[in-house]
C-alpha positions, 0 to 999 in steps of 0.5 A: 552535326556528323562532323561535330560528333567526329571532332569531339568523339573521334578526334577528341579535339575542341571545336573552333569558332566557325564550327560553334557558330554553325551550331548556334545557327541551327534551327529550333527544331534541331535543339533536341539533337544538339542536346543529345550530342552534348550529352554524348560528349559529356558521357564520353569525356567525363562519364555519368557522375554528377558533382553536387555542391553547396554554397554559402554567402559568409559576407553578404551585401555592401559590395562596392562594385556595380555589377548590374545584375547583383542585388548585393551592390551598395550602389543600388537600392535593393532589399539586400543589406550589408551583413558582417562575416558569419561566425565560424559555427554558422559556417561549419553548420552549413558545411555539415548540412551540405556534407549530409546531403551527399555533396563533395564541394562547399563554396565560401562566398563573399560580396567584396571587390577582393579580400582585405587583410582581415578577411584573408586571415579569416579565410586562411583559418576557416578553409582548413577547419571546414575541410577537416570537420566535414571532409568536403573540398572547400572552394572560395569566391572572394573577388579580385586577387593579388598574387600574394593573396592567391599564394596564401589561399592556395597554401590554406588548402583552397581546392577551387577558386570561383571568379566568374567572367560572366559575359563576353569581353565586348559586352562586359562594360555594359554590365560592370563599370567599376572593374574590367573584364581584363582584371577578372581574367588576370585573377583567373590566370593567378588561380591556375598559376598557383595550383588551385582549380579555376571555377569560372562561370557565366551569366546568360540573359543579360541582353548579350547577342548570340555573337557575344555568347559565341565570343564568350565561348572562345574566351572561356576556351582560352581561360580553360577553367576546370569548372563553369557554373552556368547562371541565368539572369533572375532579375533582382528588384532595384538592380539596373536589370530588374525589368529584363525578361528571363531567358527562354527555356529552349534557348537555355537548353541550346546554350547549355549544349553549346557550352558543353560542345565548346568545353568538352572536358569542363565540369558544367554546373547548374547554378543560379536562375535555373529554376526561373529559366528552365522550370520543368526542363531542368532534367533536360539540361542534365541530358544536354551537357550539365554534370554538376549542380548547386543544391539548396539556396543561392546567394540572395535567391532561393533554389528548390529543395535539395531533395528535389534535385537529388530525386531528379538525379536518381530518376536519371540514374546519374551517380553523385561523386567528386569530379575533376576536369577530364584530361 
């Protein structure tokens, strides 16, 4: 790994496909070394700061898309039922609690294909209100955007827009059939074009091969997001992936490390499924390239108590603060 270390720490350049493939092929007994190098790269490119974020599903369930991992799809018989857009006071209450925990980012999430006219108007009113009331940077996740919608959300003060690519282009049709990988990539491009930071995450453990994970790394390099949430499949009852076994913890550490080595400047955020996949190795993930995390609950699954995550960061001597992608 000496060449990898030189490329990332001395030459300050991204790794190419062949270099990443060689790292992915390292035997299991080299994962600790891989993680240690990823941590060095994280510190060299971004410093020790960890960014903490809270997320809130303001419009849950009833989504018309068929993402096979998602309990919010109206196409599957799951325990999650459609609910209307939360009241403004409920959103503000959640944002205030997020700020109280020391977070700097608050993400408003909607289970929709894309925002309709009424939803967009609600977001245009809500985003500046949350920012003014709490001092938090406000992110939004509302599906596929048109150019006009991207312009309007940027004007409303959206700091980051989340639109996960989830998996490699070649594997995507096995997971979603109601829209394409290219449609997601187009929205990612619109987000960057109109001045919002791009938050574009992955979901590991859906049955993709190592070759497809490497393909995903290359495609993320092309999309160049500011932030990459790292999700692990937590199989949801009623979804097509309900019987799939979660990713192993050691494998998760390997791919966290590879994500950092492929994207040295990105904010790499612990997201959904980490409690199920990593269990007692969550702290190790923080020393394998992760430098941000979602605290509290996720969209339809429970996280661990925020106090546990804050204690973990204190034990690791990792200060909490706001981040932007390193240049």
